[in-house]
KESE-164197 format. One record per residue (C-alpha): residue number from 1; residue in one letter; y, x, z. Coordinates in steps of 0.001 Angstrom, whole numbers, plus 500000, padded with zeros to 6 digits. Each point is the difference from the previous one (the first is absolute). Layout:
N
(NUM a (Y X Z))
...
This chain:
149
(1 m (280272 176012 443291))
(2 e (500029 498286 503396))
(3 v (500670 503328 501694))
(4 m (502984 500624 497705))
(5 i (501441 496590 500810))
(6 t (499568 500715 503707))
(7 v (501729 503375 499608))
(8 v (502912 498378 498153))
(9 i (500375 497325 502692))
(10 v (499947 502625 502772))
(11 a (502575 502096 498107))
(12 i (502313 497016 499614))
(13 l (499686 499119 503673))
(14 a (500661 503618 500985))
(15 s (503076 500221 497774))
(16 v (501427 496942 501743))
(17 a (498970 500924 503544))
(18 y (500954 503695 500036))
(19 p (503797 499555 499614))
(20 s (499925 497366 502752))
(21 y (498096 502375 502249))
(22 v (502435 502862 499299))
(23 e (502979 497763 500824))
(24 y (498293 498785 503181))
(25 v (499508 503596 501165))
(26 a (503597 500916 499086))
(27 r (501288 497002 501955))
(28 g (498123 501305 503042))
(29 h (501600 503426 499578))
(30 r (503446 498383 499734))
(31 t (499331 498024 503193))
(32 q (499100 503201 501835))
(33 l (503201 501561 498656))
(34 k (502056 497139 501422))
(35 v (498521 500726 503436))
(36 q (500915 503680 499648))
(37 m (503533 499132 498884))
(38 l (500431 497644 502959))
(39 a (498890 502793 502356))
(40 a (502504 502333 498341))
(41 q (502785 497430 500418))
(42 q (499158 499581 503679))
(43 w (500043 503779 500470))
(44 m (503383 500234 498274))
(45 e (501442 497234 502170))
(46 r (498729 501675 503175))
(47 r (501678 503221 498875))
(48 y (503187 498084 499316))
(49 s (499979 498301 503410))
(50 e (499607 503399 501683))
(51 r (502569 501918 497922))
(52 h (502259 497308 498431))
(53 a (499420 501550 496582))
(54 y (497125 500648 497667))
(55 d (501108 503595 499412))
(56 d (497000 501799 501509))
(57 a (497457 497920 498077))
(58 s (500093 502474 497131))
(59 i (499039 502970 502180))
(60 p (497951 502493 497985))
(61 a (496229 499690 500261))
(62 n (499730 503261 501949))
(63 a (502013 498514 502873))
(64 g (496928 498136 501249))
(65 n (501634 496666 500792))
(66 g (501572 499284 496610))
(67 f (499298 496968 497876))
(68 s (497542 501806 497715))
(69 n (497785 500960 502975))
(70 q (499470 496421 501149))
(71 t (496696 498238 499313))
(72 f (501761 497321 497970))
(73 a (501474 502513 497520))
(74 t (497067 499393 497646))
(75 s (497929 496959 499239))
(76 p (497259 499977 501063))
(77 p (500651 502150 503080))
(78 p (498551 503520 500054))
(79 g (496239 500021 500470))
(80 e (499487 496532 498500))
(81 g (499565 500979 496361))
(82 d (502027 501368 497125))
(83 a (503723 499279 500173))
(84 r (501131 497256 497638))
(85 y (503647 499931 501076))
(86 e (502356 502484 501578))
(87 l (502946 498630 501952))
(88 k (503401 501628 499539))
(89 i (503174 499298 501913))
(90 d (503460 500209 498422))
(91 l (502946 499813 502395))
(92 n (503370 498694 498846))
(93 d (503022 502301 500141))
(94 d (501162 499091 503508))
(95 k (496430 499930 501389))
(96 s (500406 496385 501106))
(97 g (497362 498629 497639))
(98 y (496930 500941 498028))
(99 v (497724 498991 497165))
(100 l (496284 500485 500478))
(101 t (498153 500528 496696))
(102 a (496252 500078 499433))
(103 q (499223 502348 497137))
(104 r (496769 499141 498216))
(105 m (497329 502639 499616))
(106 g (496288 500359 499426))
(107 t (498204 496796 499079))
(108 m (503200 497958 500357))
(109 a (502124 502254 497749))
(110 s (500065 497412 497232))
(111 d (500076 496872 502154))
(112 r (501810 497137 498275))
(113 c (502048 499309 503126))
(114 g (501844 503307 499873))
(115 s (501420 501890 502950))
(116 p (501122 497615 502762))
(117 t (503077 500619 502154))
(118 v (501450 498526 503166))
(119 d (503310 500818 501659))
(120 n (501255 499963 503576))
(121 h (501008 496338 499607))
(122 g (496480 499012 498966))
(123 v (500952 499373 496366))
(124 k (496886 500493 497880))
(125 s (500150 501206 496419))
(126 i (498201 502121 497435))
(127 v (501252 503113 498220))
(128 q (501223 498737 496610))
(129 d (498549 502880 497959))
(130 s (496574 499636 501607))
(131 v (499307 496667 498263))
(132 r (501082 501187 496551))
(133 g (497397 499224 497359))
(134 g (498110 497600 502254))
(135 p (499893 496241 500371))
(136 y (503122 499971 502212))
(137 e (502284 502022 497730))
(138 g (503387 498327 499980))
(139 d (499114 497579 502797))
(140 l (500299 501874 503265))
(141 a (500446 496775 501993))
(142 k (496597 498756 498823))
(143 a (498445 503381 500832))
(144 v (501396 499815 503535))
(145 a (498861 496386 500411))
(146 d (496474 500720 498740))
(147 c (499417 503414 501512))
(148 w (501691 499647 503401))
(149 r (498347 496687 500920))
């Protein structure tokens, strides 16, 4: 009987601790993503200062120096574990601006914080559809405030 009580207590503690642990790990992955996105922004701004447009940032991967061949194009960088995010760049029509989007994958595919974005002005957001069905559905401002802190 005492063993059963001990097992029940351990199970209750585990059921409370495990979600906290999972969120703690996910928060670490999101922090690493923010570093990668900042590196991508810096790369884009260097390209802009050299060429006065972002137009060559979407060079195909086989070109060697395109966005998708940079170490920041995935989070974590190549060689540091399985990719959890893949960064994509979308240029606006006149190539004078961009939106950088982190697409979730792997262990972060169902992260409650969705797919974060940042544009060339530094405006941070989250893809609206990526928080559908989660705790931030309908409240994108709260998702940005909680997940981009």
